[in-house]
C-alpha positions as CSV (number, residue, x, y, z in Angstrom):
1,M,-85.7,10.7,-112.0
2,V,-85.3,7.7,-109.7
3,K,-87.2,7.0,-106.5
4,L,-85.5,4.5,-104.2
5,R,-86.8,3.0,-101.0
6,A,-84.5,2.2,-98.0
7,R,-85.2,0.6,-94.7
8,C,-83.5,2.7,-92.0
9,I,-83.0,1.0,-88.6
10,L,-82.8,3.6,-85.8
11,V,-81.2,1.9,-82.8
12,G,-79.5,2.8,-79.5
13,D,-80.0,2.5,-75.7
14,A,-83.2,3.6,-74.1
15,A,-83.6,7.4,-73.5
16,V,-81.0,8.6,-75.9
17,G,-83.5,10.5,-78.0
18,K,-84.2,8.2,-80.9
19,S,-87.9,8.9,-81.0
20,S,-87.3,12.7,-80.6
21,L,-84.8,12.6,-83.5
22,S,-87.2,10.6,-85.7
23,Q,-90.1,13.0,-84.9
24,M,-88.0,16.1,-85.7
25,F,-86.8,14.6,-89.0
26,R,-90.3,13.5,-90.0
27,S,-91.9,16.8,-89.1
28,D,-89.2,19.0,-90.6
29,G,-88.3,20.3,-87.2
30,T,-91.8,21.5,-86.4
31,H,-92.8,19.0,-83.7
32,F,-90.8,18.3,-80.6
33,Q,-92.8,16.3,-78.1
34,K,-91.7,17.3,-74.6
35,N,-93.0,14.1,-72.9
36,Y,-92.3,10.7,-74.3
37,S,-93.2,7.3,-73.0
38,M,-90.6,4.7,-73.6
39,S,-91.0,3.0,-76.9
40,A,-92.0,-0.6,-76.4
41,G,-91.7,-1.8,-80.0
42,V,-91.0,-0.3,-83.4
43,E,-92.5,2.9,-84.6
44,L,-92.5,3.4,-88.4
45,S,-92.2,6.8,-90.1
46,V,-91.7,7.5,-93.8
47,K,-90.1,10.5,-95.4
48,S,-88.7,11.2,-98.8
49,V,-85.3,12.8,-99.1
50,I,-84.2,14.6,-102.3
51,I,-80.7,13.8,-103.3
52,P,-78.9,17.2,-103.9
53,E,-77.8,17.9,-107.4
54,T,-80.1,15.2,-108.8
55,K,-83.8,14.7,-109.4
56,D,-83.6,11.5,-107.5
57,S,-85.0,10.8,-104.1
58,V,-84.8,8.1,-101.4
59,E,-87.9,7.3,-99.4
60,L,-86.6,6.3,-95.9
61,Y,-88.7,3.9,-94.0
62,V,-87.4,4.7,-90.5
63,L,-87.9,2.0,-87.9
64,D,-87.5,3.6,-84.5
65,C,-86.7,0.7,-82.3
66,A,-87.1,0.4,-78.6
67,G,-83.8,0.6,-76.7
68,H,-84.8,-1.3,-73.6
69,E,-83.4,-4.9,-73.6
70,T,-86.9,-6.3,-72.7
71,F,-88.2,-5.3,-76.1
72,V,-85.2,-5.7,-78.4
73,E,-85.7,-9.3,-79.5
74,A,-89.3,-8.6,-80.6
75,C,-88.0,-5.5,-82.4
76,E,-85.3,-7.4,-84.2
77,K,-87.9,-9.7,-85.8
78,M,-89.3,-6.6,-87.6
79,W,-86.0,-5.3,-88.9
80,G,-85.8,-7.7,-91.8
81,Q,-82.9,-6.8,-94.1
82,P,-81.9,-3.2,-93.2
83,S,-80.7,-0.9,-96.0
84,V,-79.0,1.7,-93.7
85,V,-78.5,2.1,-89.9
86,C,-78.7,5.1,-87.7
87,L,-77.0,4.4,-84.3
88,V,-77.8,7.0,-81.6
89,F,-76.2,7.7,-78.3
90,D,-76.6,10.5,-75.7
91,I,-73.4,12.6,-75.4
92,T,-74.1,13.0,-71.6
93,N,-74.2,9.2,-71.1
94,E,-71.0,7.3,-71.6
95,A,-72.7,4.0,-71.1
96,S,-75.0,4.7,-74.1
97,F,-71.9,5.3,-76.2
98,S,-70.2,2.1,-75.0
99,G,-73.4,0.2,-75.9
100,C,-73.1,1.3,-79.6
101,S,-70.7,-1.7,-80.3
102,H,-73.4,-4.1,-79.2
103,W,-76.1,-2.3,-81.2
104,L,-74.0,-2.3,-84.3
105,E,-73.2,-6.0,-84.0
106,R,-76.9,-6.8,-83.6
107,V,-77.8,-4.8,-86.8
108,R,-74.9,-6.3,-88.8
109,S,-76.0,-9.8,-87.8
110,H,-79.2,-9.1,-89.9
111,C,-77.2,-8.0,-93.0
112,H,-76.0,-11.4,-94.1
113,G,-72.4,-10.2,-94.5
114,L,-73.3,-7.2,-96.6
115,Q,-71.8,-3.9,-95.5
116,I,-74.6,-1.3,-95.1
117,P,-74.2,2.5,-94.9
118,G,-74.6,3.9,-91.4
119,V,-74.2,6.9,-89.2
120,L,-73.4,7.4,-85.5
121,V,-75.4,10.2,-84.0
122,G,-74.4,11.9,-80.7
123,N,-77.7,13.4,-79.6
124,K,-78.5,16.0,-76.9
125,S,-75.7,18.4,-78.0
126,D,-77.7,21.2,-76.3
127,L,-76.4,19.6,-73.0
128,S,-72.8,20.2,-73.9
129,T,-71.9,21.4,-70.3
130,R,-72.8,17.8,-69.2
131,R,-70.9,16.1,-72.0
132,K,-69.3,12.8,-71.1
133,V,-68.4,11.6,-74.6
134,E,-66.0,13.9,-76.6
135,A,-66.8,14.4,-80.2
136,A,-63.3,13.4,-81.3
137,V,-63.6,10.0,-79.5
138,A,-67.1,9.4,-81.1
139,M,-65.8,10.4,-84.5
140,E,-62.8,8.1,-84.3
141,W,-64.9,5.2,-83.3
142,A,-67.5,5.9,-86.0
143,Q,-64.7,6.0,-88.6
144,S,-63.2,2.8,-87.4
145,Q,-66.7,1.2,-88.0
146,G,-67.2,2.7,-91.4
147,L,-69.8,5.1,-90.1
148,E,-70.3,8.9,-90.5
149,Y,-70.5,10.9,-87.3
150,H,-73.1,13.7,-86.6
151,E,-74.1,15.6,-83.5
152,T,-77.7,16.7,-83.0
153,S,-80.1,18.3,-80.6
154,A,-83.6,17.2,-81.3
155,K,-84.8,19.5,-78.5
156,E,-83.2,22.6,-80.2
157,M,-83.9,21.3,-83.7
158,E,-80.2,21.3,-84.5
159,N,-78.8,19.2,-87.3
160,C,-81.7,16.6,-87.2
161,D,-81.9,16.2,-90.9
162,A,-78.1,15.7,-91.5
163,P,-77.8,12.1,-90.4
164,F,-80.8,11.1,-92.6
165,L,-79.5,13.0,-95.6
166,S,-76.1,11.3,-95.2
167,L,-77.9,7.9,-95.1
168,A,-80.0,8.7,-98.2
169,K,-77.0,9.9,-100.1
170,A,-75.0,6.8,-99.2
171,F,-77.9,4.6,-100.2
172,H,-78.2,6.5,-103.5
173,A,-74.5,6.1,-104.1
174,L,-74.7,2.3,-103.7
175,Y,-77.6,2.3,-106.2
176,Q,-75.4,4.3,-108.7
177,D,-72.5,2.0,-108.2
178,R,-74.6,-1.1,-108.9
179,L,-76.2,0.6,-111.9
180,Q,-72.8,1.2,-113.4
181,I,-71.8,-2.4,-112.9
182,I,-74.9,-3.6,-114.6
183,Q,-74.5,-1.2,-117.5
184,S,-70.9,-2.2,-118.0
185,L,-72.0,-5.8,-118.4
186,V,-74.4,-4.9,-121.2
């Protein structure tokens, strides 16, 4: 049994639902806070994810980062070397999707040239009648950036664990790859 630890950076524009998504993941879908005040820094939550078909787990240290430009520079100082990235946008807000390129570029600048696993999350799928970003468009962009794509509704507790499980599995796979390389050298 292996227990890994990964620093997960949760980024995206303000009001896309990053804190709601993080809360729903941390609480196993039992706590949706109806009123949020805008995050003004970084909120840390920790949760272990069991990797299916193994006895291994990845403890995700989720850094929920403020999305308002006023606070971003201060937040970036706390990112350190991210292990995985969760990029969130609001499916009813095209500008939040357009901003994903900028967010991803910012995160990657902290990775010192290393490619890190990541997911793109289209949140607020419960508001599908107000959708401005089609799933196919988001999925195509995610794939072009080497990211997996997920749609969630933190409010309706739909699919909130899936992005984090994908990140944990990807991080675990990196560990397995590196372990094989080391074992082949011995």
